[in-house]
C-alpha positions in Angstrom: 0.0 0.0 0.0 1.3 3.5 -0.9 2.3 5.9 1.8 -0.2 8.7 2.7 2.2 11.3 1.4 2.6 9.6 -1.9 -1.2 9.2 -2.3 -1.8 12.8 -1.5 1.2 14.5 -3.1 2.9 11.9 -5.3 2.3 10.3 -8.7 1.1 6.9 -7.5 -2.4 6.1 -8.7 -3.9 4.1 -5.8 -7.7 4.4 -6.0 -9.4 3.7 -2.6 -12.3 1.5 -3.2 -15.0 1.2 -0.4 -15.8 -1.9 1.6 -18.3 -2.7 -1.2 -15.5 -2.7 -3.8 -16.7 0.6 -5.4 -15.4 4.1 -5.9 -17.7 7.1 -6.7 -17.3 8.5 -10.2 -18.6 11.9 -11.3 -19.0 12.3 -15.1 -18.5 15.9 -16.4 -19.0 17.1 -20.0 -15.5 17.8 -21.3 -16.7 20.9 -23.3 -19.4 22.6 -21.1 -18.1 21.4 -17.7 -21.7 20.4 -16.8 -22.0 17.6 -14.3 -23.7 14.8 -16.2 -24.1 12.0 -13.7 -22.7 10.3 -10.7 -22.1 6.5 -10.7 -19.7 4.0 -9.3 -16.8 1.9 -10.6 -15.3 -1.3 -9.4 -11.7 -2.2 -10.3 -12.7 -3.9 -13.5 -14.7 -0.9 -14.7 -11.8 1.4 -13.9 -9.3 -0.8 -15.7 -11.6 -1.1 -18.8 -12.2 2.6 -18.9 -8.5 3.4 -18.9 -7.7 0.6 -21.4 -10.5 1.3 -23.9 -11.2 5.0 -23.5 -14.9 4.3 -23.1 -16.4 4.8 -19.7 -17.5 1.7 -17.8 -19.4 1.7 -14.5 -20.6 -0.9 -12.0 -24.4 -0.9 -11.6 -25.3 -1.4 -8.0 -28.9 -2.3 -8.8 -28.0 -4.9 -11.4 -24.7 -5.9 -9.7 -22.9 -6.0 -13.0 -20.6 -4.0 -15.3 -22.2 -1.4 -17.4 -20.8 0.3 -20.5 -22.5 3.7 -20.5 -24.3 4.0 -23.8 -24.1 0.4 -24.9 -27.8 0.3 -25.6 -28.6 4.0 -26.0 -25.7 4.9 -28.2 -24.7 7.6 -25.7 -21.2 6.2 -25.3 -19.0 8.3 -23.0 -15.5 8.7 -24.5 -12.9 9.4 -21.9 -11.1 12.7 -22.3 -9.5 13.0 -18.9 -9.6 11.2 -15.6 -8.9 13.0 -12.3 -8.8 11.7 -8.7 -9.3 13.6 -5.5 -6.7 14.2 -2.8 -7.2 10.9 -0.9 -8.1 9.0 -4.1 -11.6 7.9 -3.0 -13.5 9.7 -5.8 -12.9 10.0 -9.5 -14.0 12.6 -12.0 -14.1 11.7 -15.7 -14.3 14.4 -18.3 -16.2 12.9 -21.3 -17.5 13.5 -24.7 -20.9 11.9 -25.1 -21.9 10.1 -28.4 -25.3 9.6 -29.8 -27.8 12.4 -29.1 -25.6 13.7 -26.3 -27.8 12.5 -23.5 -26.5 11.1 -20.3 -29.7 10.5 -18.2 -32.0 7.5 -18.6 -34.9 10.1 -18.6 -33.7 11.4 -22.0 -32.2 14.5 -20.6 -28.6 15.7 -21.3 -27.7 15.2 -17.6 -29.0 13.6 -14.5 -28.9 16.8 -12.6 -31.9 18.5 -14.3 -33.6 19.9 -11.2 -32.5 22.4 -8.6 -33.7 22.7 -5.0 -35.5 26.0 -4.2 -37.2 27.2 -1.1 -41.0 27.2 -1.5 -43.7 28.5 0.8 -43.9 25.1 2.6 -40.2 24.2 2.3 -37.8 22.9 -0.3 -39.2 21.9 -3.7 -37.6 20.9 -7.0 -37.6 23.1 -10.0 -36.8 21.7 -13.5 -33.9 23.3 -15.4 -33.9 20.8 -18.3 -36.7 19.3 -20.4 -36.6 15.8 -21.8 
């Protein structure tokens, strides 16, 4: 295992997977900078992403590997991968193929609502349409 100083300040890539074998991954549009989605990777998804240049995830609900866009055509091509200071979260900058969508709802991103204070408390306001 790499020393803490090397993990935080060095060049050793040592992703820290959780007890479930997963690491959180945030997908960002490489051009606009918009956050598209948040998913998880296991070691195989991470390895395949780096080897192939297409972004793979691990589906917690299906308990299986998932190539983003395999059925929809919205393949995420890896432009850049970053890791946070303690290497327990990854950001991938991607170009999205197909119609440019990232969300299963048909929207360009999964973060299509914002939280606003309403008269009776917080409510969701749409910022994207399908």
